[in-house]
MIVEXZA-915469 format. One record per residue: x, y, z of N, C-alpha, C, O, CB in turn; residue in three letters. Coordinates in nm, 2 decimals. Atoms other than C-alpha are relative to their C-alpha. Last residue first. Glycine has a CB too. Layout:
// residues N
+--------+--------+--------+--------+--------+--------+--------+--------+--------+--------+--------+--------+--------+--------+--------+------+
!    n.x !    n.y !    n.z !   ca.x !   ca.y !   ca.z !    c.x !    c.y !    c.z !    o.x !    o.y !    o.z !   cb.x !   cb.y !   cb.z ! code !
+--------+--------+--------+--------+--------+--------+--------+--------+--------+--------+--------+--------+--------+--------+--------+------+
!      X !      Y !      Z !      X !      Y !      Z !      X !      Y !      Z !      X !      Y !      Z !      X !      Y !      Z !  ALA !
...
+--------+--------+--------+--------+--------+--------+--------+--------+--------+--------+--------+--------+--------+--------+--------+------+
This chain:
// residues 104
+--------+--------+--------+--------+--------+--------+--------+--------+--------+--------+--------+--------+--------+--------+--------+------+
!    n.x !    n.y !    n.z !   ca.x !   ca.y !   ca.z !    c.x !    c.y !    c.z !    o.x !    o.y !    o.z !   cb.x !   cb.y !   cb.z ! code !
+--------+--------+--------+--------+--------+--------+--------+--------+--------+--------+--------+--------+--------+--------+--------+------+
!   0.14 !   0.03 !   0.02 !  13.06 !  16.11 !   1.50 !  -0.02 !  -0.07 !  -0.14 !  -0.14 !  -0.10 !  -0.17 !  -0.09 !   0.12 !   0.01 !  UNK !
!   0.07 !  -0.11 !   0.06 !  13.43 !  16.09 !   1.58 !  -0.14 !  -0.04 !  -0.04 !  -0.17 !  -0.16 !  -0.04 !   0.07 !   0.04 !  -0.13 !  UNK !
!   0.06 !  -0.09 !  -0.10 !  13.58 !  15.86 !   1.84 !  -0.07 !   0.12 !  -0.06 !  -0.11 !   0.21 !   0.01 !   0.11 !   0.05 !   0.09 !  UNK !
!  -0.08 !  -0.13 !  -0.01 !  13.82 !  15.70 !   1.59 !  -0.06 !   0.10 !   0.10 !   0.01 !   0.19 !   0.14 !  -0.01 !   0.07 !  -0.14 !  UNK !
!  -0.15 !   0.02 !  -0.02 !  13.71 !  15.34 !   1.64 !   0.08 !   0.13 !   0.01 !   0.18 !   0.13 !   0.08 !   0.05 !  -0.08 !  -0.12 !  UNK !
!  -0.02 !   0.05 !  -0.14 !  13.34 !  15.43 !   1.70 !   0.15 !  -0.01 !   0.02 !   0.21 !   0.03 !   0.13 !  -0.07 !  -0.13 !   0.03 !  UNK !
!   0.04 !  -0.11 !  -0.09 !  13.31 !  15.63 !   1.38 !   0.03 !  -0.03 !   0.14 !   0.08 !   0.06 !   0.22 !  -0.14 !   0.04 !  -0.02 !  UNK !
!  -0.10 !  -0.11 !   0.01 !  13.51 !  15.37 !   1.19 !  -0.03 !   0.11 !   0.09 !   0.06 !   0.16 !   0.16 !   0.01 !   0.05 !  -0.14 !  UNK !
!   0.02 !  -0.09 !   0.12 !  13.29 !  15.08 !   1.30 !   0.09 !   0.12 !   0.01 !   0.12 !   0.17 !   0.12 !  -0.15 !   0.04 !  -0.01 !  UNK !
!   0.05 !  -0.13 !  -0.04 !  13.46 !  14.87 !   1.58 !  -0.03 !   0.08 !  -0.13 !   0.06 !   0.09 !  -0.21 !   0.10 !   0.08 !   0.09 !  UNK !
!  -0.06 !  -0.12 !   0.04 !  13.49 !  14.51 !   1.47 !  -0.06 !   0.12 !   0.07 !  -0.17 !   0.12 !   0.12 !   0.00 !   0.02 !  -0.16 !  UNK !
!   0.06 !  -0.12 !  -0.07 !  13.41 !  14.16 !   1.56 !   0.08 !   0.12 !  -0.03 !   0.21 !   0.12 !  -0.02 !  -0.01 !  -0.04 !   0.15 !  UNK !
!  -0.09 !  -0.12 !  -0.01 !  13.50 !  13.90 !   1.29 !  -0.07 !   0.11 !   0.07 !  -0.17 !   0.17 !   0.02 !   0.06 !   0.05 !  -0.13 !  UNK !
!  -0.10 !   0.04 !  -0.10 !  13.32 !  13.56 !   1.33 !   0.10 !   0.12 !   0.03 !   0.18 !   0.11 !   0.12 !   0.08 !  -0.12 !  -0.05 !  UNK !
!   0.06 !  -0.01 !  -0.13 !  13.01 !  13.71 !   1.15 !   0.10 !  -0.04 !   0.11 !   0.08 !   0.00 !   0.23 !  -0.12 !  -0.10 !   0.02 !  UNK !
!  -0.02 !  -0.14 !  -0.05 !  13.23 !  13.76 !   0.84 !  -0.06 !   0.02 !   0.14 !  -0.02 !   0.11 !   0.22 !  -0.06 !   0.10 !  -0.09 !  UNK !
!  -0.14 !  -0.01 !  -0.04 !  13.23 !  13.38 !   0.79 !   0.03 !   0.14 !   0.06 !   0.10 !   0.14 !   0.16 !   0.10 !  -0.03 !  -0.12 !  UNK !
!  -0.01 !   0.09 !  -0.11 !  12.85 !  13.36 !   0.78 !   0.14 !   0.00 !   0.05 !   0.17 !  -0.01 !   0.17 !  -0.05 !  -0.14 !  -0.03 !  UNK !
!   0.05 !  -0.07 !  -0.12 !  12.84 !  13.67 !   0.56 !   0.02 !  -0.09 !   0.12 !   0.05 !  -0.04 !   0.23 !  -0.14 !   0.04 !  -0.02 !  UNK !
!   0.14 !   0.03 !  -0.02 !  13.06 !  13.48 !   0.31 !  -0.04 !   0.08 !   0.12 !   0.04 !   0.10 !   0.21 !  -0.03 !  -0.15 !   0.01 !  UNK !
!   0.05 !   0.07 !  -0.12 !  13.39 !  13.65 !   0.26 !  -0.15 !  -0.03 !  -0.01 !  -0.22 !   0.06 !  -0.06 !   0.04 !   0.07 !   0.13 !  UNK !
!   0.15 !   0.02 !   0.01 !  13.57 !  13.77 !  -0.06 !  -0.03 !  -0.09 !   0.12 !   0.03 !  -0.20 !   0.14 !  -0.04 !  -0.07 !  -0.13 !  UNK !
!   0.05 !   0.13 !  -0.02 !  13.92 !  13.90 !   0.01 !  -0.15 !   0.00 !  -0.01 !  -0.22 !   0.09 !   0.02 !   0.04 !  -0.06 !   0.14 !  UNK !
!   0.14 !   0.00 !   0.01 !  14.12 !  14.21 !  -0.10 !  -0.05 !  -0.15 !   0.01 !   0.01 !  -0.24 !  -0.06 !  -0.05 !   0.06 !  -0.13 !  UNK !
!   0.06 !   0.12 !   0.06 !  14.48 !  14.26 !   0.01 !  -0.16 !   0.01 !   0.00 !  -0.22 !   0.08 !   0.09 !   0.04 !  -0.12 !   0.08 !  UNK !
!  -0.01 !  -0.01 !   0.15 !  14.66 !  14.59 !   0.07 !  -0.07 !  -0.11 !  -0.07 !  -0.06 !  -0.12 !  -0.19 !   0.14 !   0.02 !  -0.04 !  UNK !
!  -0.13 !  -0.05 !   0.05 !  14.57 !  14.62 !   0.44 !  -0.01 !   0.02 !  -0.14 !  -0.09 !   0.10 !  -0.19 !   0.11 !  -0.11 !   0.04 !  UNK !
!  -0.08 !   0.01 !  -0.13 !  14.25 !  14.42 !   0.48 !   0.14 !   0.03 !  -0.04 !   0.21 !  -0.04 !  -0.11 !  -0.01 !  -0.15 !   0.06 !  UNK !
!  -0.15 !  -0.03 !   0.01 !  14.01 !  14.51 !   0.20 !   0.06 !   0.00 !   0.14 !   0.01 !   0.06 !   0.23 !   0.02 !   0.14 !  -0.07 !  UNK !
!  -0.06 !  -0.09 !  -0.10 !  13.67 !  14.34 !   0.20 !   0.15 !   0.02 !  -0.02 !   0.22 !  -0.07 !  -0.07 !  -0.03 !  -0.06 !   0.14 !  UNK !
!  -0.15 !  -0.01 !   0.02 !  13.46 !  14.18 !  -0.07 !   0.05 !   0.11 !   0.10 !  -0.01 !   0.21 !   0.12 !   0.03 !   0.05 !  -0.15 !  UNK !
!  -0.04 !  -0.14 !  -0.01 !  13.11 !  14.06 !   0.04 !   0.15 !   0.00 !  -0.02 !   0.23 !  -0.09 !   0.01 !  -0.03 !   0.06 !   0.14 !  UNK !
!  -0.10 !  -0.04 !  -0.10 !  12.95 !  13.73 !  -0.05 !   0.03 !   0.15 !  -0.01 !  -0.02 !   0.22 !  -0.09 !   0.13 !  -0.08 !  -0.03 !  UNK !
!  -0.08 !   0.12 !  -0.03 !  12.66 !  13.76 !  -0.01 !   0.06 !  -0.06 !  -0.12 !  -0.02 !  -0.11 !  -0.20 !  -0.07 !  -0.10 !   0.09 !  UNK !
!  -0.13 !  -0.05 !  -0.06 !  12.50 !  14.11 !  -0.02 !   0.09 !  -0.12 !   0.04 !   0.18 !  -0.10 !   0.12 !  -0.03 !   0.08 !   0.12 !  UNK !
!  -0.03 !   0.06 !  -0.13 !  12.15 !  13.97 !  -0.07 !   0.13 !   0.04 !   0.06 !   0.15 !   0.01 !   0.18 !  -0.01 !  -0.14 !  -0.02 !  UNK !
!   0.08 !  -0.04 !  -0.12 !  12.09 !  14.05 !  -0.43 !   0.06 !  -0.07 !   0.12 !   0.12 !  -0.17 !   0.11 !  -0.14 !  -0.03 !  -0.02 !  UNK !
!   0.14 !  -0.03 !   0.00 !  12.35 !  14.18 !  -0.54 !  -0.07 !  -0.12 !  -0.06 !  -0.02 !  -0.17 !  -0.16 !  -0.04 !   0.13 !  -0.07 !  UNK !
!   0.07 !   0.06 !   0.11 !  12.70 !  14.09 !  -0.44 !  -0.15 !   0.03 !   0.01 !  -0.20 !   0.02 !   0.12 !   0.03 !  -0.15 !  -0.02 !  UNK !
!   0.10 !   0.10 !  -0.04 !  12.86 !  14.33 !  -0.20 !  -0.07 !  -0.05 !  -0.12 !  -0.10 !   0.03 !  -0.21 !  -0.10 !   0.06 !   0.11 !  UNK !
!   0.11 !   0.05 !   0.10 !  13.17 !  14.54 !  -0.26 !  -0.09 !  -0.10 !   0.07 !  -0.05 !  -0.18 !   0.16 !   0.06 !  -0.05 !  -0.12 !  UNK !
!  -0.01 !  -0.07 !   0.13 !  13.45 !  14.74 !  -0.09 !  -0.11 !  -0.04 !  -0.10 !  -0.13 !   0.03 !  -0.20 !   0.13 !  -0.03 !  -0.05 !  UNK !
!   0.09 !   0.08 !   0.09 !  13.39 !  14.67 !   0.28 !   0.00 !   0.07 !  -0.13 !  -0.05 !   0.18 !  -0.14 !  -0.15 !  -0.02 !   0.06 !  UNK !
!   0.10 !  -0.07 !   0.07 !  13.69 !  14.83 !   0.45 !  -0.08 !  -0.10 !  -0.09 !  -0.03 !  -0.18 !  -0.15 !   0.06 !   0.11 !  -0.09 !  UNK !
!   0.08 !   0.08 !   0.10 !  13.91 !  14.68 !   0.72 !  -0.10 !   0.10 !  -0.07 !  -0.15 !   0.18 !  -0.01 !  -0.07 !  -0.12 !   0.06 !  UNK !
!   0.11 !  -0.07 !   0.07 !  14.18 !  14.84 !   0.94 !  -0.06 !  -0.08 !  -0.11 !   0.01 !  -0.15 !  -0.19 !   0.04 !   0.14 !  -0.05 !  UNK !
!  -0.01 !  -0.01 !   0.14 !  14.38 !  14.60 !   1.16 !  -0.12 !   0.07 !  -0.06 !  -0.23 !   0.05 !  -0.02 !   0.02 !  -0.14 !  -0.07 !  UNK !
!  -0.06 !  -0.13 !   0.04 !  14.38 !  14.67 !   1.53 !   0.01 !   0.02 !  -0.15 !   0.04 !   0.13 !  -0.19 !   0.14 !   0.01 !   0.06 !  UNK !
!   0.04 !  -0.12 !  -0.07 !  14.31 !  14.31 !   1.63 !   0.08 !   0.13 !  -0.04 !   0.21 !   0.12 !  -0.04 !   0.01 !  -0.02 !   0.15 !  UNK !
!  -0.06 !   0.00 !  -0.14 !  14.40 !  14.06 !   1.36 !  -0.04 !   0.13 !   0.07 !  -0.07 !   0.23 !   0.00 !   0.15 !  -0.01 !  -0.01 !  UNK !
!   0.11 !  -0.05 !  -0.08 !  14.20 !  13.98 !   1.04 !   0.05 !  -0.01 !   0.15 !   0.00 !  -0.09 !   0.23 !  -0.13 !  -0.07 !  -0.01 !  UNK !
!  -0.01 !  -0.14 !  -0.04 !  14.51 !  13.94 !   0.83 !  -0.10 !   0.06 !   0.09 !  -0.09 !   0.18 !   0.12 !   0.01 !   0.07 !  -0.12 !  UNK !
!   0.00 !  -0.09 !   0.12 !  14.50 !  13.62 !   0.63 !  -0.01 !   0.14 !   0.03 !  -0.01 !   0.23 !  -0.06 !  -0.12 !  -0.04 !  -0.09 !  UNK !
!  -0.11 !   0.02 !   0.09 !  14.61 !  13.40 !   0.92 !   0.01 !   0.09 !  -0.12 !   0.11 !   0.13 !  -0.17 !   0.01 !  -0.14 !  -0.04 !  UNK !
!  -0.12 !  -0.07 !  -0.06 !  14.35 !  13.55 !   1.15 !   0.12 !  -0.01 !  -0.08 !   0.20 !   0.08 !  -0.10 !   0.02 !  -0.07 !   0.14 !  UNK !
!   0.02 !  -0.15 !   0.01 !  14.07 !  13.46 !   0.91 !   0.12 !   0.07 !   0.06 !   0.16 !   0.17 !   0.01 !  -0.13 !   0.03 !   0.07 !  UNK !
!  -0.03 !  -0.05 !   0.13 !  14.22 !  13.11 !   0.88 !  -0.02 !   0.15 !  -0.02 !   0.06 !   0.21 !  -0.09 !  -0.08 !  -0.08 !  -0.11 !  UNK !
!  -0.14 !   0.00 !   0.02 !  14.21 !  13.06 !   1.25 !   0.05 !   0.05 !  -0.13 !   0.14 !   0.12 !  -0.14 !   0.06 !  -0.14 !   0.03 !  UNK !
!  -0.06 !  -0.11 !  -0.08 !  13.85 !  13.16 !   1.27 !   0.15 !   0.01 !  -0.01 !   0.20 !   0.12 !  -0.03 !  -0.04 !  -0.02 !   0.14 !  UNK !
!   0.03 !  -0.13 !   0.06 !  13.75 !  12.93 !   0.98 !   0.06 !   0.12 !   0.08 !   0.12 !   0.20 !   0.02 !  -0.15 !   0.02 !  -0.01 !  UNK !
!  -0.09 !  -0.11 !  -0.05 !  13.94 !  12.63 !   1.11 !  -0.03 !   0.13 !  -0.06 !   0.06 !   0.21 !  -0.08 !   0.14 !  -0.04 !  -0.02 !  UNK !
!  -0.11 !  -0.03 !   0.08 !  13.69 !  12.34 !   1.08 !   0.07 !   0.13 !   0.05 !   0.04 !   0.17 !   0.17 !  -0.04 !   0.02 !  -0.15 !  UNK !
!  -0.11 !  -0.05 !  -0.07 !  13.48 !  12.23 !   1.37 !   0.12 !   0.02 !  -0.08 !   0.24 !   0.00 !  -0.05 !   0.04 !  -0.11 !   0.10 !  UNK !
!  -0.10 !   0.11 !   0.01 !  13.22 !  12.02 !   1.19 !   0.14 !   0.04 !   0.06 !   0.23 !  -0.04 !   0.07 !   0.03 !  -0.03 !  -0.15 !  UNK !
!   0.03 !   0.10 !  -0.09 !  12.94 !  12.25 !   1.31 !   0.10 !  -0.12 !  -0.01 !   0.11 !  -0.20 !   0.09 !  -0.13 !  -0.06 !  -0.02 !  UNK !
!  -0.11 !   0.10 !   0.02 !  13.09 !  12.55 !   1.14 !  -0.02 !  -0.11 !   0.10 !   0.06 !  -0.13 !   0.19 !   0.14 !   0.07 !   0.02 !  UNK !
!   0.06 !   0.11 !   0.06 !  12.78 !  12.77 !   1.10 !   0.10 !  -0.12 !  -0.02 !   0.08 !  -0.20 !  -0.11 !  -0.07 !   0.03 !  -0.13 !  UNK !
!  -0.03 !   0.01 !   0.14 !  12.99 !  13.08 !   1.15 !  -0.06 !  -0.12 !  -0.06 !  -0.03 !  -0.15 !  -0.18 !   0.15 !  -0.01 !  -0.01 !  UNK !
!  -0.01 !  -0.13 !   0.07 !  12.85 !  13.20 !   1.48 !   0.02 !  -0.02 !  -0.15 !  -0.05 !   0.05 !  -0.23 !   0.11 !   0.08 !   0.06 !  UNK !
!   0.13 !  -0.05 !   0.02 !  12.73 !  12.86 !   1.61 !   0.00 !   0.13 !  -0.08 !  -0.09 !   0.16 !  -0.15 !  -0.07 !   0.02 !   0.13 !  UNK !
!   0.05 !   0.06 !   0.12 !  13.08 !  12.71 !   1.57 !  -0.14 !   0.06 !  -0.04 !  -0.17 !   0.07 !  -0.16 !  -0.01 !  -0.15 !   0.01 !  UNK !
!   0.15 !   0.00 !   0.00 !  13.21 !  12.95 !   1.83 !  -0.06 !  -0.05 !  -0.13 !  -0.09 !   0.03 !  -0.22 !  -0.05 !   0.14 !   0.03 !  UNK !
!   0.05 !   0.12 !  -0.05 !  13.58 !  12.86 !   1.87 !  -0.15 !  -0.01 !   0.00 !  -0.21 !  -0.11 !   0.05 !   0.05 !  -0.03 !   0.14 !  UNK !
!  -0.06 !   0.12 !   0.06 !  13.78 !  13.11 !   1.67 !  -0.08 !  -0.13 !   0.04 !  -0.07 !  -0.23 !  -0.03 !   0.14 !  -0.01 !   0.05 !  UNK !
!   0.06 !   0.11 !  -0.08 !  13.58 !  13.43 !   1.73 !   0.05 !  -0.13 !  -0.07 !   0.00 !  -0.17 !  -0.17 !  -0.15 !   0.00 !   0.01 !  UNK !
!   0.06 !   0.10 !   0.08 !  13.80 !  13.69 !   1.57 !  -0.04 !  -0.11 !   0.09 !   0.04 !  -0.16 !   0.17 !   0.10 !  -0.05 !  -0.11 !  UNK !
!  -0.04 !   0.13 !  -0.03 !  13.88 !  14.01 !   1.77 !  -0.07 !  -0.09 !  -0.11 !  -0.16 !  -0.06 !  -0.17 !  -0.04 !  -0.05 !   0.14 !  UNK !
!  -0.01 !   0.02 !  -0.14 !  13.86 !  14.38 !   1.76 !   0.05 !  -0.13 !   0.04 !   0.15 !  -0.15 !   0.11 !  -0.14 !   0.03 !   0.07 !  UNK !
!   0.02 !   0.14 !  -0.06 !  13.92 !  14.45 !   1.39 !   0.02 !   0.01 !   0.15 !   0.12 !   0.06 !   0.20 !   0.09 !  -0.10 !  -0.06 !  UNK !
!  -0.12 !   0.05 !  -0.05 !  13.89 !  14.82 !   1.29 !  -0.03 !  -0.13 !   0.07 !  -0.13 !  -0.14 !   0.15 !   0.07 !   0.10 !   0.10 !  UNK !
!   0.00 !   0.04 !  -0.14 !  13.62 !  14.95 !   1.07 !   0.14 !  -0.05 !   0.04 !   0.23 !  -0.05 !  -0.04 !  -0.11 !  -0.12 !   0.01 !  UNK !
!  -0.14 !   0.03 !  -0.05 !  13.53 !  15.11 !   0.74 !  -0.01 !  -0.04 !   0.14 !  -0.10 !   0.00 !   0.22 !   0.09 !   0.12 !  -0.02 !  UNK !
!  -0.02 !  -0.01 !  -0.14 !  13.19 !  15.11 !   0.56 !   0.15 !  -0.04 !   0.03 !   0.21 !  -0.13 !  -0.03 !  -0.09 !  -0.09 !   0.08 !  UNK !
!  -0.06 !  -0.13 !  -0.03 !  13.19 !  15.17 !   0.18 !   0.03 !   0.01 !   0.15 !   0.11 !   0.10 !   0.19 !  -0.10 !   0.10 !  -0.03 !  UNK !
!  -0.10 !  -0.05 !   0.09 !  12.96 !  14.87 !   0.11 !   0.04 !   0.14 !   0.04 !  -0.04 !   0.23 !   0.06 !  -0.05 !   0.00 !  -0.15 !  UNK !
!   0.04 !  -0.01 !   0.14 !  12.77 !  14.76 !   0.41 !   0.11 !   0.06 !  -0.08 !   0.21 !   0.11 !  -0.02 !  -0.13 !   0.08 !  -0.01 !  UNK !
!  -0.04 !  -0.12 !   0.07 !  12.85 !  14.64 !   0.77 !  -0.04 !  -0.01 !  -0.15 !  -0.06 !  -0.12 !  -0.21 !   0.15 !   0.02 !   0.01 !  UNK !
!   0.10 !  -0.10 !  -0.01 !  12.66 !  14.38 !   0.96 !   0.03 !   0.12 !  -0.08 !  -0.06 !   0.21 !  -0.09 !  -0.03 !   0.03 !   0.15 !  UNK !
!   0.11 !   0.03 !   0.09 !  12.88 !  14.09 !   0.85 !  -0.11 !   0.10 !   0.00 !  -0.19 !   0.11 !  -0.10 !  -0.06 !  -0.14 !   0.04 !  UNK !
!  -0.04 !  -0.05 !   0.13 !  13.18 !  14.26 !   1.02 !  -0.11 !  -0.03 !  -0.10 !  -0.13 !   0.05 !  -0.19 !   0.13 !  -0.07 !  -0.05 !  UNK !
!  -0.05 !   0.10 !   0.09 !  13.00 !  14.18 !   1.35 !   0.04 !   0.07 !  -0.14 !  -0.04 !   0.16 !  -0.18 !  -0.10 !  -0.11 !  -0.02 !  UNK !
!   0.10 !   0.06 !   0.08 !  12.97 !  14.47 !   1.59 !   0.06 !  -0.11 !  -0.09 !   0.18 !  -0.11 !  -0.10 !  -0.08 !   0.10 !  -0.09 !  UNK !
!  -0.04 !   0.09 !   0.11 !  13.18 !  14.61 !   1.87 !  -0.12 !  -0.06 !  -0.07 !  -0.23 !  -0.08 !   0.00 !   0.09 !  -0.11 !   0.04 !  UNK !
!  -0.04 !  -0.08 !   0.12 !  13.08 !  14.92 !   2.08 !   0.03 !  -0.10 !  -0.12 !   0.02 !  -0.05 !  -0.24 !   0.12 !   0.08 !   0.02 !  UNK !
!   0.10 !  -0.10 !   0.04 !  12.89 !  14.77 !   2.37 !   0.03 !   0.06 !  -0.14 !  -0.07 !   0.10 !  -0.21 !  -0.02 !   0.11 !   0.10 !  UNK !
!   0.13 !   0.07 !   0.04 !  13.10 !  14.46 !   2.40 !  -0.10 !   0.09 !  -0.05 !  -0.18 !   0.06 !  -0.14 !  -0.05 !  -0.09 !   0.12 !  UNK !
!  -0.02 !   0.07 !   0.13 !  13.42 !  14.66 !   2.39 !  -0.12 !  -0.07 !  -0.04 !  -0.16 !  -0.06 !  -0.16 !   0.12 !  -0.10 !   0.02 !  UNK !
!  -0.06 !   0.13 !  -0.02 !  13.30 !  14.90 !   2.66 !   0.01 !  -0.07 !  -0.14 !  -0.06 !  -0.04 !  -0.23 !  -0.07 !  -0.08 !   0.10 !  UNK !
!   0.06 !   0.11 !   0.08 !  13.23 !  15.27 !   2.61 !   0.08 !  -0.13 !   0.03 !   0.20 !  -0.13 !   0.06 !   0.02 !   0.03 !  -0.16 !  UNK !
!   0.13 !   0.05 !  -0.05 !  13.28 !  15.53 !   2.88 !  -0.06 !  -0.11 !  -0.08 !  -0.16 !  -0.17 !  -0.04 !  -0.09 !   0.11 !   0.00 !  UNK !
!   0.01 !   0.02 !  -0.14 !  13.56 !  15.72 !   2.70 !  -0.14 !  -0.05 !   0.04 !  -0.24 !   0.00 !  -0.02 !   0.04 !   0.12 !   0.08 !  UNK !
!   0.03 !  -0.12 !  -0.07 !  13.56 !  15.67 !   2.32 !  -0.02 !  -0.03 !   0.15 !  -0.05 !  -0.14 !   0.19 !  -0.13 !   0.07 !  -0.05 !  UNK !
!   0.14 !  -0.02 !  -0.03 !  13.72 !  15.35 !   2.22 !  -0.02 !   0.14 !   0.06 !   0.07 !   0.18 !   0.14 !  -0.05 !  -0.11 !   0.09 !  UNK !
!   0.03 !  -0.05 !  -0.14 !  14.06 !  15.34 !   2.06 !  -0.15 !   0.03 !   0.01 !  -0.21 !   0.08 !  -0.08 !   0.08 !   0.13 !   0.03 !  UNK !
+--------+--------+--------+--------+--------+--------+--------+--------+--------+--------+--------+--------+--------+--------+--------+------+
């Protein structure tokens, strides 16, 4: 839930922008924007992210980042853990936990 007065576009960020320990709630997965994920051949990255559990309302936690550079990142979705490249994570729009819960 968004705090009153906030719009989805103003409050959502890319999963790729989060760091180790951050929690969030999925808003949407961009399925058709090849520019976001670097998918110029039109593969099915967005659809696959949805199939493995990145669906609106699902809670996600960033549990690890590879050093240096933070790529790939390990994220927990439900009880499963996945490694995502940052370019793939850019397709997942989320509300950071503080925004999602309405707490500071």
